N, C-alpha and C positions, 0 to 999 in steps of 0.2 A: 138475933144473933147474941150469942154469952159475951158477958163481958172480958174474959179471958182472950177470945179472938180480936175484941176490937182494941184491946192494948196491946197486940201483937203488930197489927195492920199499924198504928199510928207510930211505933217504936221504927218499923221498917222505912214511912216515908219518913220521918225525923232524920234516920239517918243521911238516907237519898239526898235529903237536903242540904245538909251537912257537909258532903264532901263535894257537892256539884258547887258550892259555895264557894269553896276554896277554890278551884279551875277557873271561876266566874269573877274572883276577885283576882287571880293572877292576868288574866285577860284585862280587867278594867285597868290596873296599875301599869301595865304595859303600853293601854290607851291612853293612859293620863300622862305617861310622862315618855313618849317618845325620841325624845334625845338622848335617852340612857342608853338607844341600842347601836350596837357597835356593828357597823357599816366597814366591811372590806373588801376594796378594791386592787387588782393588780397595778403594781408601781409604771407609768410609762416609760417604755423602751428609748434608751437614748439615743440621738443619731450619730451616725458616723459624721468624724470629720476627717477633712482632706486638706492637701494645699494646693494654691492655684496661682496661674500667671497670667497676665494679659498679653499674649501672645500675637505682633503683628507681620504681616507678611512684609517680606522686602524684595528687591531687585537681587539676583544672583546669576553667576553664572553656570550655566548648564553645561556639562560635560556628557561626551558619548564613552563610553568606557567599553573597553571589548579585549576580548583576549587574543592574544595573537604570539607568535616565535620569530625569532631572529633569524637572517636569511640570508647570507653572503653578497655582496651585490654584483658579484659574478661569478660563474663558477662553468669552470670551460673544461672536456675531456678533450686534452692533447693525444691525437691519435697519428699512427705510422703512414707516411704518404708512400713507401715503399716497401718492398719485402726483401729482408734481412735477418739476421741476427744480433741479438743484442750482446753488446761485448762491453761496455763498460754505464756506469751508472755515474749520473752525476749531480744527486741531489735526491734525498733521503724522503722516506714520509713525514709531514708535521716540520720539514726544513722551509724556510722563509728562503727567498730565491728574487732575485731581481731582474728585468727585463733583458733576455740575450744570455742568461746563467744555462748552462749544462743541464739539460732532465738525462738523456740517454743517449751512447754512440750506439750507432749501427755499420756493422763489417763493412767496409768500402767494398770488396771485392775487387773486379774488373773495371768500376766506375771511373777509376781514376786515369785507366787507360783508353777508356771511350771519350773521356774529356781531351785526351792528348790526341786521339786520331782526329777526332771532329778540328782542333785547335789544326793541324795540321792541313786539313783537307780545308778549311777557311781559309789560310796562306797559300794554299794552288790555287783557289778559285777566284782572290782577289789578285794573283799575278796573271790569268788566262786573262781575268776583266779588264785589265789593265793594258794588254797587250792588245786587245781585241779595240778598246777604246783610238790606241794609236793607231792601229790600222785603218782605222775606220776615217780618221782623222786625214788620212792620204788618199782614202779610196778604193783602199786595198780590202777592207772589210764592211759589209754592209752593215745597216742598223739593226737589223734583224739578228745577226750573229752577236753583235757587242746585247741586246738584250736578252737574248740565250744564256751569255757568259755571268751577267747581271742576276739573272733567276737562279745561275747555281751555285753562285755566290750568296745569296742571302739564304738558299736552301742549306748550304753549310754553316752557314752562322747560325740556323735555327738550330740545327742538329747540336753543336756546340752550346746553345743555351740549356737543350733538355738537357746535355750531359751533365753539364755542372749543376743542374736543379738537382737531379738523381745523386750525385755526390752531394748534393748541400743536404739532401734530404736522409741524411746519415748521419747527420747532428742533429737531436730536437732540441731545443734549446725555449724556454719560458717567453711567452709571448708579450709578459705585461708583469710587473711587480705583484709577488702573492704567495703562496702557502702551498706548498704540496701537499694534496689530502688524501690524496689515494695514487698509489704506485703500484699497477697489477705486474708491469714489466719487471723482467729480472735478468740479469747474466745467462747468456745462454738460448733465452727464447727467442724462435722465430715470429716475427711478426707479418702479419701479410699488410696490406693498404686497407686501412680503416680501424685497425686494432688499434686498442687503446693504452697508450703508454704512461698516462698520470692523469690526475684531475686537479688541476689549479684554479685553488679561489683566491676571490681579492676582498677580504673583510672588513678595509677600510675606504670607505664609510661602510656601517653596519647597516641594513636593512631591519626594520620591525615591519612585519606583513599580519595583514587580518584580514578576515572575512568579515564587511559590516551588511545587513540587512537593510532591506529596498529602499525600508520608509525612512533611515536613515543618512544615506550616501548622500542626496541632494545638497546636505548642508557641510561637505567636505569638498574642499578644493585644494589643489594642488599650492605650495607655497602657506599655510595654515601651519600655525606651531601646536607642537604636542608636546605630552609628558609620557615618558616612557619609565614604568618599572620592571624589572628582571628578578626571574626568582631567586636569583640571589639578595635579592633586596636593594641593588644599587638602583638609583634614580638618572635618569638623562633626557634632557631636552631634544628635542626630533622638530625635524620639517616634513609635511607631509610631501613627499615628490610624484608622486602617483594615484591616481584612483581610477579604477577599469569602468568603462563605459558600457561594457554588455556582461553582465550577470552569469553564475555557474550555474549551468543548467537545472543540477541537482539539488543544488539547495538556494537557489535564488539570491545568494549572497555576491557584493561586489569585493572584488582585493585593492586594499589600500596595502601602502607604502610608504613607510615615515622612516626618514635616513637619521642616522645619530653618530656623532664620532667615536672613531674606533682604534685611533691612531697608537694606542699603545698595544692592540691585537688581544686584551684579555678579554672578549665580548667571544663566544663561542658562536658558531652555526648551532642554531637549532634551539636554544634555550627557550623557555618559555616566559611570555613579557605582558603587561598589561599597558594598553595604550590607554591615554586620555586626552580625548581631543575636545576644544571648544566647541559649541556648536548652535549659541546663541544664548539670552539672557529670559529669563521665568521671573514670575512673582512666586515665591516659597515662606516658609517658615522654618527657621534653624531651631532645633529642640536638639534635648538628651536622647540617645537612644532608648532610655531606662521608660521613658514616656511611652511608648508604641507598646498596645498592648491587639488581644484579639478578644471578637465577640463571638457570641455563642455559634454562630454559623463559619467561624473561622476567617473572617475580616481582618488583616490589620489595619490599624485606626488610633487613634487617640479617645481618651473621655474627655468632656468640657461639660462648665457650668452653665445652663441657661435661666431665664428669669424663675425667681422663686427656688434657686437654688437646686435646681433638677438637674441629676448627671444625665447627658447625651452622650452614645456613640457617636462619633465622626470617622467615616473612611479617609485615608488618607491613598495617595500617590508617593512615592518614593522618589527622589530625585538625586539620590547620589548623598555624598559626603564621607565620613569616617568613621572609626569607633566612638572617639569622642562628640562628635556633632554629625546630623543625620540633616537633609531637606525634604520636606515633605510638602505635598502640594495640594489640591485639591479641596481648600480651607475656606472659610471666610477671609476676609481680609484682615480681622480684628476677632478676637473670641478669648473667653476665659478659660485655660487649658490647665485640665489637673497634670500636676507633676509629682504627688507624692500621695498615695492613697486608691490610686484609680482602680487598682488589681482586688481591693475588697468592698467596689461599689459597684453596683447595677443600672441598667439604665431604668429612670425613672425615680431612683430615689432621689430623699430630699436629704440632704447634705449639708453640716455646718464648715463652712468655708474661711480659712486661712489663707488672705493675700500675702504675697512674697513679692519683694524689689529684686528687680531684673537688672543685668547690665547693658552694655550700647548693641550687644547682640540679640537681645531680649529671651535673656536666659538667666536662672535664681543666680544670685549671689551669696545669699545666705538662708539657711534656714530660720525659721520664728519657733517660737515656743514650743515645747513638745504637744505633741497634740492627746487629743484623749485617747484611752485605752484601746480604739479601734483601733488607732496608727500611732504607733510611739516611735516610728523609725525617723530616724534624721535624713535631713535630704541627702547628705553625702552616704548614708549608709545605705539608701534607696539607688544614688547612681552605683556605688561600687558592685552593686550586686546586678 
């Protein structure tokens, strides 16, 4: 091998060793100084914060709430008891009348004459009977003859009563105090026996009628107090006066009647009403409506805090209340209820909890300091929503 080739090989090897030493030097330096490596890690995600209270179940009056309607205590169709033409109207539709007031007058025709004829016949029969008795006392008339004249007298008296009744039937009068709700008869109408002259209602007291489901009827008895709210927003106290013992075959519900005062006659027949009847006592939690929520399955419930600050969903049973407060059952006697932030957390999540103070009803009385950015809404704002 000549000298020039050897020199070239040595130069190539030297170059390779020089370049490789640079990389080996970096690896050695990095191995020698591991503390200088920059380790990048993702920051931990902050936990959501919620506000909670300790909710305790208490006894409360359970109410049966059902829809109903007002109904007049008495509603009567006054009908004609004789055949005649209407000659006079005594009461207009919607007019209040007293017992005995004239509703309508019918033509008398020959009815007065029939009364006079019957009265004259009675007078004749009385004389005949009196004469027969006198003769019988002197043995000039048999007892059979006396009985015959007495029978004729009684027949004449009966005919007089019938004639007077026919005459009286030409004046149709109110059978009780009430209001003329309808009056189909007009002057000139020819009425037959049984035709409706007017419909008379008695609306004091007024009834509120509802159909109660079969599972609740056993809790209602006559004499129970009830509260009624009418469609116009007025409230009235009432008393249960009737509960049906036989159900409606179509709906399997039972009729219940509640009596309320209507002395001023301002409550009309047929107005929609809401009945509220106390039916017992239950254990339940009183909460704000805003704490109620739905889970993914569409169940109504609340979210609570369990061990380890874990969120749990608890289904509830509504037991009444109002727009401001509701009663819920089917829950533990005592638990941690989330009152703010429940819409931003899911079951199983671990959260930070801020506890709120409660009033005598177990409701939050004031918000705590602002929560973290996951829920900075105050309690009053959440309640307003």
